C-alpha positions in Angstrom: 217.7 -61.0 61.5 218.1 -59.6 58.4 217.1 -61.9 55.3 220.4 -61.9 53.9 221.7 -63.0 57.6 219.1 -65.8 57.7 219.9 -66.9 54.2 223.8 -67.1 55.1 223.2 -68.8 58.0 221.5 -71.7 56.1 224.2 -71.5 53.5 227.4 -71.8 55.8 225.4 -74.9 57.1 225.8 -76.8 53.8 229.2 -78.5 53.7 229.8 -78.0 49.9 233.7 -78.5 50.3 234.6 -79.3 46.9 234.9 -82.8 46.9 231.3 -83.0 48.3 228.3 -82.7 46.4 226.5 -79.5 46.5 223.0 -80.7 45.9 221.7 -80.1 48.9 222.4 -76.2 48.8 221.3 -76.3 45.4 218.0 -77.8 45.8 217.3 -75.5 48.9 218.1 -72.4 46.7 215.7 -74.2 43.7 213.2 -74.4 46.7 213.5 -70.9 47.9 213.1 -69.4 44.2 210.1 -71.6 43.6 208.3 -69.9 46.8 208.6 -67.0 44.5 207.5 -68.4 41.6 210.9 -68.5 39.9 211.6 -71.7 38.1 215.0 -73.0 37.6 217.3 -75.2 35.5 219.7 -77.6 37.3 222.7 -79.1 35.4 224.2 -82.1 36.6 227.5 -83.1 36.5 227.9 -86.7 34.8 227.7 -88.4 38.2 225.1 -86.4 39.1 226.4 -85.7 42.6 226.7 -81.7 41.8 224.6 -79.3 40.0 224.8 -75.9 38.6 221.7 -73.6 38.8 220.1 -71.4 36.5 216.8 -69.0 37.0 215.7 -65.8 35.1 213.6 -62.9 36.0 211.7 -60.5 34.1 211.4 -60.5 30.6 212.4 -63.1 28.4 212.8 -61.5 24.8 215.5 -59.0 25.8 219.2 -59.9 26.9 219.7 -59.4 30.9 222.6 -59.5 33.2 223.8 -62.7 35.2 224.7 -62.4 38.6 226.9 -65.6 39.1 228.5 -67.2 42.3 229.9 -70.5 43.1 228.6 -73.0 45.8 232.0 -74.8 46.7 234.3 -74.0 49.5 237.9 -75.6 49.9 238.3 -78.0 52.4 239.1 -77.0 56.2 241.4 -80.1 56.6 244.6 -78.8 58.5 243.3 -75.4 59.2 243.3 -73.9 62.8 239.5 -73.5 62.9 238.0 -72.0 66.2 234.6 -72.3 65.5 232.6 -74.8 63.5 233.5 -74.0 60.1 230.1 -75.3 58.9 228.3 -72.8 61.5 227.4 -69.2 60.9 229.0 -67.6 64.1 229.3 -63.7 65.3 232.2 -62.6 67.2 233.2 -58.9 67.7 230.5 -57.7 65.1 232.4 -60.1 62.3 230.5 -63.2 61.3 232.7 -66.5 60.4 231.9 -69.4 58.9 233.3 -71.4 55.8 232.5 -69.7 52.3 231.1 -66.6 54.2 233.4 -64.1 52.0 233.8 -66.7 49.2 231.1 -66.8 48.1 227.8 -67.7 50.2 227.9 -64.1 51.5 227.3 -63.0 48.1 224.5 -65.8 47.0 222.7 -64.5 50.2 222.5 -61.3 49.0 221.3 -62.3 45.7 219.0 -64.5 47.2 217.5 -61.6 49.6 216.8 -59.3 46.6 214.7 -62.0 44.7 211.5 -60.8 46.8 212.2 -57.3 45.5 213.2 -58.6 42.1 209.8 -60.4 41.0 207.6 -57.9 42.6 209.5 -55.1 40.2 208.7 -54.2 36.5 212.4 -55.4 35.1 213.3 -53.7 31.8 215.7 -56.7 31.3 216.0 -59.8 33.1 218.0 -60.5 35.9 219.6 -64.4 35.7 220.8 -66.0 38.9 223.8 -68.7 38.1 
């Protein structure tokens, strides 16, 4: 299984419905990045029930690019899911699960690039937000 698919499987498993907390997913990402020596800053909401994450890879003295995404998904209430929405399922060569297209699939791809980014002598930083 590819690294991005493994990550997507994990990310989809977090119920980050907009009315719920995203902290378990954010903490997973923080720990994943720390495993590659990348430190993060977490910015919590007033209730400390949700957080944004900001991490940088590469030089700090020059402007860089930001790879930005969001972790919340819309509720599944009243939707006719035929598979568990918070479990990645493959059917007919397609992956199904809440957030696969918006935006956990993107986050999985960004995170899958982290090992390459940390080993590359970057001229400009890559920020993950």
